[in-house]
C-alpha positions, 0 to 999 in steps of 0.5 A: 546516383549512389551505389550500395556496396555490401560486404557480408561477411567481413572476413578475418574477424571474430564472428559475423559482420555485415558492412553496407556502404554508399559510394558516389560517382567518384567511388568515395564512401558517403554513408556506411552501415554496420550490422551484427548478424548473429543474435544476443543471449548470454545475459539471459542465460546468466539470470538466476545463477550463482554470481560466483559462477558467472565468469565461466558462462560469460567467458564463453561469449567468445573463443578469443576473448575468454580472459577479458570476460572472466576478469570483467565478470569477477570484478563486477561480483567483487564490486557488488560484494565489496571483496578485496583481493590479495596483492599477489592475486592482483599481480597475477591478474595483471600479468595475465591481462598484459599477456592477453594484450601482447598475444592478441595484438601480435596475432591481430597484426599479422594474421587478421590485419597485415594482409590488408597491407601486404600482398602475399603473392607479391613476395614471389618476385622478391630478392631474398638477399635484399629482404635479408638486408632490410631485416638486418637494417631494422632489427637484430632479429636472428632470422635474417639470412638470404637462405631463410627468406629464400625458403619462405619464398619457396613455401609461398610459391608452392602454395600459390602453384598448387592453386589452393591458397590455404591460409592465404585464400579469399583475399584481393591479391594483386589489388592496385591499392597494395603498395609495398615492394616485393621484399617487404611483402616477403619480410612480412609473410615470413613474420606472419608464419613466425607469429603463428609458431610464437603463440605456443610461447605466448600462451604459457602464462595463462596455462600456468596461472589459469590451468589451460588456454583458452578458457583459463580458470578464475575465481571470485576473490583472487586467483585459483592457483596458490603460491608454494615453492615446495609444491609440484602443483602450485606456482613454484620456482620452475613455473616462475622460470617458465613465465619469465622466459615467456615474458622475455620472448614476448618482449623480444618479438615485440621489439625486434619484429612487430614494431620494426615491421610497423615502421617498415610498412607504414611509410607506404600508406601514409594516406591512411593517416588522413582516413578512417577516424570518424567520431573523434570521441574516445572512452576507456574504463581503465586498466592495471590497478594496484590491489585497490580496484576502486582507486582509479588514479593508480591505474596504468591506463586512465579511466577517461572520456575524450570529446572532439579530440580534446586531449586537454580536457579529459573527463573521468566517466562514472559507469554508475551514472544512470543518465550518461551510461546508457544503451539505445535500441532504436535501430537494433533488433531489440525492444524495451519496456520504456520504448525505443527512443529511451536509453537504459543504464546496464543495471536496468538493461533489457535483452528482449528480442524483436526481429522484424527485419528481412530474412537472409539472403536479402539485398540491402539492410532496412537502415531506416528501421532496425538493422543490427543485433548490436545495441547502441551504447552511448556516453552522455548520448554521444557515440564513442570509439574504444580500443588501443587508440583510446587508451594510447590517447588517454595515457599520452594526455596524462603524460605517461612517459613511455607512451609519450616517447613511443608515440613521438618516436613513431610520429617522427619516423613517419614525419607525421603530426600528432593529428595523424593518430586520429586515423586508420593508420593511427589506430594501427600504430596505437595497437603496436605502441601499447603492446610495447608498453604492456610487454614492458609492464609485464616484466615489471609486474613479474619482478614485483611478484617475485619481490612479494613472494620473497617478502612472504606475501603469497596469499592469492585468495580472499574467502572472507565473503565467499558464502552467500550468507554474508552478502547483502540482500540486494547488490549491484556491481560494475566490472571493468576490463580494458580488453584488447579491443577496448572498454569492456563493462559487466554490470550485475545485479544480485538479489538474495544470492542470485543474479537477477540482471546481467548486462555486458557492454563490450568493445565491439558493441561500442565501435560496431553499433548501428545508428542511435535514437538521434541518427548518430552513427557508430565508430565503424559507420563514421570511420568509413565515410570519405574513404576512396575506393580504387575498385568498388568491386574489390573494396580492400580499403573498407577492410583496412579500416574495419580491421583496424578496430579488430572486430569481435562480433561474437562478444557483441552478439551471442549465438542463440536465436530468438527462441533461445536455440543454438544455431549450427547453420545460418541461412546461407548454408555456411557452417558456424562454430558453436563455442 
């Protein structure tokens, strides 16, 4: 008889996620169910508002993904109103987007995902001198002395001896599925702490171009910061120098810490090169345009759909296709005027609550009925995975030289075939590969911005269609963004100068969706099937695969209840943070 495991909430993610898994007599997962347990509402808040203000509301879907929602929002409005942005503005946007990738991926690897592979308490038996030798062998990173690693070991020992594990609490330390030697555990813990400090440098690009972080400032038609070498309040030589230093430091951390650590840890977990894929279908909306956002052929990240791992037959999806781009609610706590079995394109999308499920606390989800606050987006009625693996596959298939070289280098280092990328380990490696690609792209973009400034191309805002009197009576727009977690789309409808519909289909809605009208599972649900558990009571293996997607439930389902009220406390008594 199958055993049903429940993990609620999944920790080290953004938001609230419940995973239920059926396990057979061999302790192998046979079915899985993903439930978002907060309630959606941002789309309702945006109705009737000025579309030029939409970004400020949309970015507050999440305290982590602020930049990505802002860009998707302003791109959707610009698309609806046919607004073209200046060259310098596009370069600045690309810098901010690339910075978001590097910052987000480094923090995810060390602070959200690495502890699925790294046993913090296991570093207490490490030899600091041996750890220093490993560090010197894998990169020229300067923090490489026995004394340095001895100090880190002593810090961890003091935390463990105190009985209060602080930032390392609530984990499965000592679990039999941990495989790293003590010295690599110590190396990774040291870099975990260094990555915390590195964020101060990583965020400087957003604070300069956007005025603050998180929740930088944005504007439809360009960027809010002017370029003026003679002004103390604009982008000037001093601020450009700070940005260049920040880029150099990010590249150094990626080259000398992140990538080497990935290659040091991965060989001990090669079994995960055969676990965790699930769907084999991937979607990207594309990213890093030139000034003309409509010319997708010039995107660094291609707009693509991959079906059944077939990299030789990539399609380009049209987000305006009413027949293929649809969301379904057969197993979601929403209702539609067209019925639960029909799909709706986001321009026609509805956000109507219909909660008929059990009230927490409850033992199990009613998985034959509605069981999640996530909808089920589908492309051509097919579930898709989005995120770093989708992007790397698209760039690899399109022959992007650096992506091909890095992917082949990682595979060669692990002695793994190309098919190994379709896995939990492949997803984790893809995140590091694209971080390197985008970090280097950031330096190129910075140099392009300097060249543009020298050539006198310093306009950062196009106000030609700023006034509503210049807008059509009816307009529809699509705003894309390859967020760190995957393909993000904002679809807006504008009538007589006001938003009449607004729908966000975010990466975690794609990946974390419940089953659809055909009973097809989402990416989380499919990826867990076939995973063996060393100890079902301590399901570390589930966390490894779920964390490889980097869930962001706050983006997928937003925190208001069915009556439109803010929630400050859930029924379990756990306090939640309201952004």
